[in-house]
C-alpha positions as CSV (number, residue, x, y, z in Angstrom):
1,S,209.7,42.2,121.6
2,E,210.7,38.8,123.0
3,I,209.7,39.7,126.6
4,G,206.4,41.3,125.5
5,T,205.3,38.2,123.5
6,T,206.1,35.8,126.4
7,V,204.3,38.0,128.9
8,K,201.2,37.9,126.8
9,L,201.4,34.1,126.6
10,L,201.9,33.9,130.4
11,L,198.8,36.0,131.1
12,A,196.7,34.0,128.7
13,S,197.7,30.7,130.5
14,S,196.5,31.9,133.9
15,G,193.6,29.7,135.1
16,G,194.3,27.2,132.3
17,L,195.4,23.6,132.4
18,A,198.7,22.6,134.0
19,A,200.2,21.7,130.6
20,K,199.3,25.1,129.2
21,K,201.0,26.8,132.2
22,R,204.1,24.8,131.7
23,V,204.4,25.8,128.1
24,A,203.9,29.5,129.0
25,L,206.4,29.6,131.8
26,G,208.9,27.6,129.8
27,N,208.6,30.0,126.9
28,F,208.9,33.0,129.3
29,L,212.0,31.7,131.0
30,I,213.8,30.7,127.7
31,N,213.1,34.0,126.0
32,G,213.7,36.1,129.1
33,I,217.0,34.5,130.1
34,T,218.2,34.5,126.5
35,S,217.3,38.2,126.1
36,L,219.0,39.2,129.3
37,L,222.2,37.4,128.5
38,L,222.3,39.0,125.0
39,L,222.1,42.4,126.6
40,F,225.7,41.9,127.9
41,I,227.0,40.9,124.4
42,L,224.8,43.2,122.4
43,K,227.7,45.2,120.9
44,P,229.8,42.2,119.9
45,V,226.8,40.6,118.2
46,H,226.1,43.9,116.4
47,L,229.7,44.1,115.2
48,F,229.6,40.5,114.1
49,L,226.4,41.0,112.0
50,T,227.5,44.2,110.4
51,G,231.2,43.2,110.1
52,P,232.1,39.6,109.1
53,I,228.5,38.8,108.0
54,G,228.4,42.1,106.1
55,I,224.8,43.1,106.7
56,T,224.2,46.8,106.0
57,D,220.4,47.0,105.6
58,P,218.9,47.9,109.0
59,V,215.7,45.9,108.4
60,I,217.7,42.7,107.4
61,A,220.0,43.4,110.4
62,I,217.0,43.3,112.8
63,V,215.6,40.2,111.3
64,S,219.1,38.5,111.5
65,F,219.4,39.6,115.1
66,Q,216.0,38.1,115.9
67,T,217.1,34.8,114.3
68,F,220.3,34.9,116.2
69,I,218.4,35.3,119.5
70,N,216.3,32.2,118.8
71,L,219.2,30.1,117.7
72,F,221.2,31.2,120.8
73,G,218.2,30.3,123.0
74,I,218.0,26.8,121.5
75,L,221.7,26.1,121.8
76,L,221.7,27.5,125.4
77,F,218.8,25.3,126.7
78,F,219.1,22.2,124.6
79,P,221.6,20.4,126.9
80,F,219.3,21.1,129.9
81,L,215.9,20.2,128.4
82,G,215.5,17.1,130.7
83,V,216.2,19.1,133.9
84,F,214.1,22.0,132.6
85,G,211.2,19.7,131.8
86,K,211.2,18.2,135.3
87,F,211.3,21.6,136.8
88,L,208.2,22.7,134.9
89,E,206.4,19.5,135.8
90,K,207.1,20.0,139.5
91,R,206.0,23.6,139.2
92,F,202.7,22.8,137.7
93,T,201.3,19.4,138.5
94,K,198.1,18.2,136.7
95,E,194.8,18.5,138.6
96,K,193.7,15.2,140.1
97,D,190.1,15.7,138.8
98,E,190.8,16.5,135.1
99,T,189.2,13.1,134.6
100,L,186.3,12.7,136.9
101,F,186.1,8.9,137.3
102,I,188.9,6.8,135.9
103,H,191.6,8.3,138.0
104,K,189.9,6.9,141.1
105,V,190.0,3.3,139.9
106,K,193.0,1.1,139.5
107,V,193.2,-0.8,136.2
108,S,193.7,-4.0,138.2
109,E,190.0,-3.9,139.2
110,P,188.2,-5.1,136.0
111,E,184.5,-4.5,136.9
112,L,185.2,-1.1,138.5
113,S,187.4,-0.1,135.6
114,I,184.7,-0.7,133.0
115,T,182.1,1.1,135.1
116,A,184.5,4.1,135.6
117,L,185.3,4.2,131.9
118,E,181.6,4.0,131.0
119,K,180.9,7.0,133.2
120,E,184.0,8.9,131.9
121,T,182.8,8.2,128.3
122,T,179.3,9.6,129.1
123,G,181.0,12.6,130.7
124,F,183.2,13.1,127.6
125,I,180.1,13.2,125.4
126,Y,178.6,15.9,127.6
127,L,181.8,17.9,127.4
128,V,181.8,17.7,123.6
129,A,178.1,18.7,123.5
130,Q,178.7,21.7,125.7
131,F,181.6,22.8,123.5
132,N,179.6,22.4,120.3
133,L,176.7,24.3,121.8
134,H,179.0,27.1,123.0
135,A,180.2,27.5,119.4
136,F,176.7,28.8,118.7
137,Q,176.5,30.7,122.0
138,I,173.7,28.4,123.2
139,D,173.2,28.0,126.9
140,N,172.4,24.4,127.9
141,D,171.6,22.9,131.3
142,L,170.9,19.4,130.3
143,T,174.2,18.1,131.5
144,A,174.3,16.7,135.1
145,E,177.0,18.6,137.0
146,E,178.6,15.3,138.1
147,Y,179.8,15.0,134.5
148,L,181.4,18.4,134.2
149,H,184.7,19.8,135.6
150,R,183.8,22.5,138.1
151,N,185.2,25.3,135.9
152,F,184.2,23.9,132.5
153,R,181.1,26.1,132.0
154,K,183.2,29.2,132.7
155,M,186.0,28.4,130.2
156,G,186.2,30.2,126.9
157,I,185.6,28.3,123.6
158,T,189.3,27.7,123.0
159,E,190.0,26.7,126.6
160,K,187.2,24.2,126.4
161,Y,188.6,22.6,123.3
162,E,192.1,22.3,124.9
163,Y,190.5,20.7,128.0
164,I,188.6,18.2,125.9
165,K,191.8,17.2,124.1
166,H,193.5,16.8,127.4
167,V,190.7,14.6,128.8
168,H,190.7,12.6,125.6
169,G,194.4,11.9,126.1
170,E,193.9,10.9,129.7
171,I,191.2,8.4,128.7
172,L,193.3,6.9,125.9
173,A,196.2,6.5,128.4
174,Y,193.9,4.7,130.8
175,Y,192.7,2.5,128.0
176,V,196.3,1.6,127.1
177,Q,197.0,0.7,130.8
178,L,193.9,-1.6,130.7
179,Q,195.5,-3.6,127.9
180,T,198.0,-5.0,130.4
181,E,195.3,-6.8,132.3
182,S,193.5,-10.1,131.5
183,W,190.0,-9.6,130.2
184,Q,187.0,-11.7,129.2
185,K,186.2,-11.6,125.5
186,E,182.9,-9.6,126.1
187,D,184.7,-7.1,128.3
188,I,187.3,-6.5,125.6
189,K,184.6,-5.8,123.1
190,R,182.9,-3.4,125.5
191,L,186.2,-1.6,126.2
192,N,186.7,-1.2,122.4
193,R,183.2,0.3,121.9
194,L,183.8,2.7,124.7
195,I,187.1,3.9,123.3
196,S,185.5,4.2,119.9
197,S,182.8,6.4,121.5
198,V,185.5,8.7,122.9
199,R,187.3,8.8,119.6
200,N,184.1,9.8,117.7
201,G,183.4,12.4,120.4
202,M,186.8,13.9,119.7
203,Y,186.1,13.9,116.0
204,A,182.8,15.8,116.7
205,A,184.7,18.5,118.7
206,K,187.4,18.7,116.1
207,S,184.9,19.3,113.3
208,M,183.1,22.0,115.2
209,K,186.5,23.6,116.1
210,D,187.4,23.7,112.4
211,A,184.1,25.4,111.7
212,L,184.5,28.1,114.4
213,L,185.8,30.8,112.1
214,D,183.0,30.2,109.6
215,V,180.4,30.3,112.5
216,E,181.8,33.7,113.5
217,L,181.7,35.0,110.0
218,L,178.1,33.9,109.5
219,R,177.0,35.2,112.9
220,N,178.4,38.6,112.3
221,S,177.4,38.9,108.6
222,S,175.4,41.8,107.4
223,N,174.2,39.6,104.5
224,D,170.6,38.5,105.2
225,S,171.0,35.2,103.5
226,K,174.1,34.2,105.4
227,F,172.8,35.4,108.7
228,S,169.5,33.6,108.2
229,F,171.4,30.4,107.4
230,Y,173.4,30.8,110.6
231,R,170.2,31.3,112.6
232,A,168.6,28.2,111.0
233,T,171.6,26.0,111.7
234,S,172.0,27.4,115.2
235,N,168.4,26.4,116.0
236,K,168.9,23.0,114.4
237,T,172.0,22.4,116.5
238,R,170.1,23.3,119.7
239,L,167.3,20.9,118.9
240,F,169.7,18.1,117.8
241,Y,171.6,18.2,121.1
242,E,168.5,18.6,123.3
243,K,167.3,15.3,121.8
244,L,170.6,13.6,121.8
245,L,171.5,14.4,125.4
246,A,168.1,13.3,126.6
247,L,168.9,9.9,125.2
248,L,171.8,9.5,127.5
249,T,169.5,8.9,130.4
250,R,167.5,6.2,128.6
251,K,167.8,2.6,129.9
252,N,165.8,0.6,127.4
253,S,168.1,-0.1,124.4
254,I,165.4,-1.1,121.9
255,P,163.6,2.2,121.6
256,L,167.0,3.9,122.0
257,F,168.2,2.2,118.8
258,N,165.1,3.3,117.0
259,E,165.5,6.9,118.1
260,L,169.2,7.0,117.2
261,A,168.4,5.5,113.8
262,A,165.7,8.2,113.3
263,M,168.2,10.9,114.1
264,H,170.7,9.3,111.7
265,K,168.1,9.4,108.9
266,E,167.1,13.0,109.7
267,I,170.7,14.4,109.6
268,V,171.4,12.5,106.3
269,Y,168.2,13.9,104.8
270,S,168.9,17.4,106.1
271,Y,172.4,17.5,104.8
272,T,171.4,16.6,101.2
273,Q,168.4,18.9,101.4
274,E,170.5,21.8,102.6
275,L,172.8,21.6,99.6
276,S,169.8,21.2,97.3
277,H,168.2,24.3,98.9
278,F,171.3,26.4,98.2
279,Y,171.0,25.8,94.5
280,K,167.3,25.8,94.1
281,Q,166.9,29.1,95.9
282,H,169.9,30.6,94.0
283,I,171.4,31.7,97.4
284,L,174.9,30.9,96.2
285,Q,174.6,33.0,93.1
286,N,174.5,36.2,95.2
287,L,177.7,35.3,97.1
288,S,181.4,35.7,96.2
289,E,183.5,32.6,95.6
290,T,185.0,33.0,99.1
291,E,181.5,33.2,100.7
292,I,180.3,30.2,98.8
293,S,183.4,28.2,100.0
294,T,182.6,29.4,103.6
295,I,179.0,28.2,103.4
296,I,179.9,24.8,101.8
297,N,182.7,24.1,104.3
298,Y,180.6,25.2,107.3
299,N,177.7,23.0,106.3
300,R,180.1,20.0,105.8
301,E,181.8,20.4,109.1
302,L,178.6,20.9,111.0
303,Y,177.0,17.7,109.7
304,T,180.3,15.8,110.1
305,S,180.2,16.9,113.8
306,Y,176.5,15.7,114.0
307,K,177.5,12.3,112.5
308,S,180.5,11.9,114.9
309,I,178.6,12.7,118.1
310,L,175.8,10.4,117.0
311,L,178.3,7.6,116.5
312,S,179.8,8.4,119.9
313,V,176.4,7.9,121.6
314,K,175.8,4.8,119.6
315,D,179.1,3.2,120.7
316,A,178.5,4.2,124.3
317,L,174.9,3.0,124.7
318,L,174.0,0.3,122.2
319,S,174.8,-3.4,122.4
320,E,177.4,-4.9,120.1
321,K,174.9,-6.3,117.6
322,E,172.9,-3.1,117.6
323,A,176.0,-1.0,117.1
324,E,177.1,-3.2,114.1
325,Y,173.6,-3.0,112.6
326,F,173.7,0.8,113.1
327,D,177.0,1.1,111.2
328,E,175.3,-0.6,108.2
329,L,172.5,2.1,107.9
330,P,172.7,3.6,104.4
331,G,173.4,7.1,103.3
332,F,175.7,8.4,106.1
333,I,177.9,11.4,105.4
334,R,181.4,10.1,105.0
């Protein structure tokens, strides 16, 4: 059982990120070595559990033995965790291009650092957009290839989310390193807006990730109302991201602000109208309590994701004053 579980994890990690491979190999070695060692003392352990411990029920004995294996593994490897960790890090080093721009620029080069972080932030928004569209099985080619890891499009939905989390961590680590340098006041404000953009992008991905099970349930539902609702939100998501990604190439900030404000107004209106539509059309009356909860939670997570990615683009592209004014727009989903 121990070996079988670890082999499955090992296979699932193939082709994944370095951190994922380290966890899989570490799990495989710990469980494998522990299980092999216990084979040599299987009889004494059995006698200990059924004798001094006094376990006679076979099912409880098996559970106790499983617990013993895990405790034995912890005690065996705990003194060597530092060495074991270094071994795994050397075995699987992280790819140099997990971030596409910032890893090429030293934090001691202020202008180049900001430019690199700006490009990395734009790339991060594209990653999140691709992930959120993938949740609805929507193909999208609006993203310039320079902003995507070479294998990102081929990744599964879970793999994409893990990759996004990893890139998010790399960007935050770079931002922390930048704090050790001397910066002009305006540069500090720009850096803070960029990291806010990345943070909101991560929120957008997290909201969509939390809605994945609901998306799957609605997509595969035989209930016409639920499936129609899924189709409507899928089309809305596609149009939303087509419009949003097109704005990333815009240079003139004044019309850009107007378009972002219009999108803000539209998603606030759509969210409230969607809920009103549920009740007026009596859609919820024909569903079970669990189905109603699914619909409500799904709708909330979807529009929270819209809001977060919109804030991410706002922080990345607008000037400081425009960004502050945008935050004061009324009626946002909070």
